C-alpha positions, 0 to 999 in steps of 0.5 A, a space after each residue: 215067124 220073122 220077116 227080114 225086110 226094108 221099107 223101101 222094098 216093093 217085094 217086102 211091101 207085097 209080103 207085109 200086105 199078104 200077111 195083113 190080109 192072111 191075118 198073120 203076125 210077123 216080127 219085122 227085122 229091118 235089114 240092109 242088104 248092102 251089109 251082107 249080115 250073117 242073118 241075112 246071108 244065112 236066111 237066104 244065101 242070095 242076100 236078098 230080101 224079103 226072107 221069112 224065118 219060120 218058127 222051126 228055123 228054116 226059111 223061105 225067100 222070093 216074095 212070090 214063094 212067101 206069099 204063096 206059103 202065107 196063103 196056103 197057111 191060112 186057107 187061100 184068102 189072097 190067091 184064088 184057087 180056080 184055074 182061070 182066076 189063079 192064072 190071072 192073079 199070078 200073071 199080073 203078079 209076075 208082070 208087075 214084079 217084072 216091071 219093077 225088076 226092069 226099073 230097078 236094073 236101070 236104077 242100079 246102073 246109075 247107083 252102083 256104076 261110075 257115070 262114065 261107065 253108064 251104059 245108056 242102051 242097057 238102061 233104055 232097053 230096061 225102060 222099054 220093058 217097064 213101059 210095056 209092062 206098065 202099058 199092060 198093067 193099065 189094061 189089067 187093073 180094069 179087070 181086078 175083082 173088088 176084093 183085094 187079092 195077090 194081084 192087087 198087092 203085087 200091083 200096088 206095091 210095085 207102083 208105089 215103088 215106081 212112084 217113090 223112085 220115079 214119080 215122073 214115069 208113074 204120074 207123068 207117063 201113066 196117070 191111069 195107073 197113078 189114079 188106080 193106085 190112089 183109089 186103092 189106097 184110099 179104099 184100103 188105108 191099112 195097105 197103103 201104110 205098108 207101101 214102100 217108104 224112103 
């Protein structure tokens, strides 16, 4: 299977971590979404990464869908199947990914629009969303099981992206989460190697 990805992408990071814990090898294809190359748009008409090209040529996209597929393919090593544990894992994944989506929206406002067109109320709203999610994650991570599952992967890849792009937001405003991330990666250096990188 081939994974179209980029190193800075938290969603690509989550999928790569999932593949590692599922003991699956993926051929990694560095992909720049700005290029809108045919390989990417044919794999995912939305032109987003990660996108997984299966052995039969069919494709999957969206990190949540890909992680679910890898988990099912290998007998559920990263997603608990009991209803309560499944719900907690998927809720935390959605919270972590949603936090990143909000922070990315604020980032893209500055990255892709000229400064005179920046809309501060929009960026402020995105950061309120992100900070509410980060506050909630501070509570959620204390209840995570010792063995890493998809919730750990989502939280660690998303927090590592925030630390990469907005270090003051994580280290300054959410030191408990920064501490959790540091401890998690220290305990799992093989996952730390797959974290988002510039």
